[in-house]
C-alpha positions as CSV (number, residue, x, y, z in Angstrom):
1,X,35.4,-18.5,26.6
2,X,33.4,-18.0,29.7
3,X,31.9,-21.3,30.8
4,X,28.6,-21.6,32.7
5,X,27.4,-24.7,34.4
6,X,23.7,-25.3,33.9
7,X,22.5,-28.1,36.2
8,X,19.3,-30.0,35.6
9,X,17.5,-31.6,38.5
10,X,14.1,-32.9,39.8
11,X,13.1,-34.2,36.4
12,X,9.6,-35.6,36.4
13,X,6.4,-36.2,34.5
14,X,3.2,-35.1,36.0
15,X,-0.5,-35.3,35.1
16,X,-1.8,-32.6,32.8
17,X,-4.6,-30.5,34.2
18,X,-6.0,-30.3,30.7
19,X,-6.6,-33.9,29.8
20,X,-5.7,-37.6,30.3
21,X,-3.8,-37.9,27.0
22,X,-1.1,-35.3,28.0
23,X,1.6,-35.1,30.5
24,X,3.7,-32.2,31.8
25,X,7.5,-32.5,31.8
26,X,8.9,-30.5,34.7
27,X,12.5,-29.9,35.8
28,X,14.7,-27.4,37.6
29,X,17.5,-25.5,35.9
30,X,20.2,-24.0,38.1
31,X,22.9,-21.6,36.9
32,X,26.1,-22.5,38.8
33,X,28.2,-20.3,36.6
34,X,29.4,-16.7,36.9
35,X,27.5,-15.3,33.8
36,X,23.8,-14.8,33.0
37,X,22.3,-17.5,30.8
38,X,20.2,-16.0,28.0
39,X,19.1,-19.1,26.1
40,X,19.4,-22.9,26.3
41,X,19.0,-25.7,23.7
42,X,17.7,-28.9,25.3
43,X,17.5,-32.4,23.8
44,X,14.7,-34.4,25.4
45,X,13.9,-38.1,25.0
46,X,11.5,-40.4,26.8
47,X,12.8,-43.8,27.5
48,X,11.2,-47.0,28.8
49,X,11.3,-47.1,32.6
50,X,13.3,-50.2,33.5
51,X,13.8,-49.3,37.2
52,X,11.5,-52.2,38.3
53,X,13.2,-54.7,36.1
54,X,16.7,-55.9,36.4
55,X,18.3,-55.9,33.0
56,X,21.4,-54.9,31.2
57,X,19.4,-54.1,28.0
58,X,19.9,-50.7,26.5
59,X,17.3,-48.0,27.1
60,X,14.4,-48.2,24.5
61,X,13.4,-44.7,23.3
62,X,9.6,-44.2,23.5
63,X,9.6,-40.7,22.1
64,X,12.2,-38.3,20.8
65,X,14.8,-37.1,20.8
66,X,13.3,-33.7,20.2
67,X,14.9,-30.3,20.6
68,X,13.6,-27.2,22.5
69,X,15.2,-23.8,22.5
70,X,14.2,-21.7,25.6
71,X,15.0,-18.0,25.8
72,X,15.1,-16.5,29.3
73,X,17.5,-14.7,31.6
74,X,18.9,-16.9,34.4
75,X,21.3,-15.1,36.7
76,X,24.2,-16.8,38.5
77,X,23.1,-19.0,41.4
78,X,19.4,-18.7,40.4
79,X,17.1,-21.7,39.8
80,X,14.1,-21.8,37.5
81,X,11.4,-24.4,37.0
82,X,10.8,-25.3,33.4
83,X,7.7,-27.2,32.1
84,X,6.5,-28.4,28.8
85,X,3.2,-29.9,27.8
86,X,3.6,-33.3,26.1
87,X,0.5,-34.2,24.1
88,X,-0.6,-37.7,23.4
89,X,1.4,-39.0,26.3
90,X,-0.5,-40.2,29.3
91,X,1.3,-40.1,32.6
92,X,1.0,-43.9,33.0
93,X,3.2,-44.4,29.9
94,X,5.9,-46.2,32.1
95,X,8.6,-43.9,30.7
96,X,11.2,-41.5,32.1
97,X,12.5,-38.3,30.6
98,X,16.2,-37.9,29.7
99,X,17.4,-34.3,29.2
100,X,20.7,-33.1,27.7
101,X,21.8,-29.5,27.5
102,X,23.1,-29.1,23.9
103,X,24.0,-25.4,23.9
104,X,23.9,-22.3,26.1
105,X,23.9,-18.6,25.2
106,X,25.4,-16.3,27.8
107,X,24.6,-12.6,28.3
108,X,28.0,-11.6,26.9
109,X,27.2,-13.6,23.7
110,X,23.7,-12.0,23.2
111,X,24.4,-11.3,19.5
112,X,26.3,-14.5,18.8
113,X,25.3,-18.1,18.1
114,X,24.9,-20.2,21.3
115,X,28.2,-21.5,22.6
116,X,28.2,-25.3,22.8
117,X,28.4,-27.3,26.0
118,X,28.5,-30.9,24.8
119,X,28.3,-33.8,27.2
């Protein structure tokens, strides 16, 4: 099976231009593989930001995990910015997003189910 490497970077929450009770999750996706990516299934969670505290406690999930399937064409070596509006989540929630790529569909697999790329 052809393997693509989809890299996620610059993950951030930003203020929503619509209202104070929403935030916009933004991140960059880069296709470091040799095949065109057609679709991706992400798993997103928001966890409590413990960066200011020194603790060995496990991360506390504030929201999620939730799954998003995004359909697009991302050519090899291209990077795209993805954003999703998160309602009822003000940007001062003191949380950080965690994103896992659960599955990827390649151009060659257009009629098939997404091929898995589990962490």
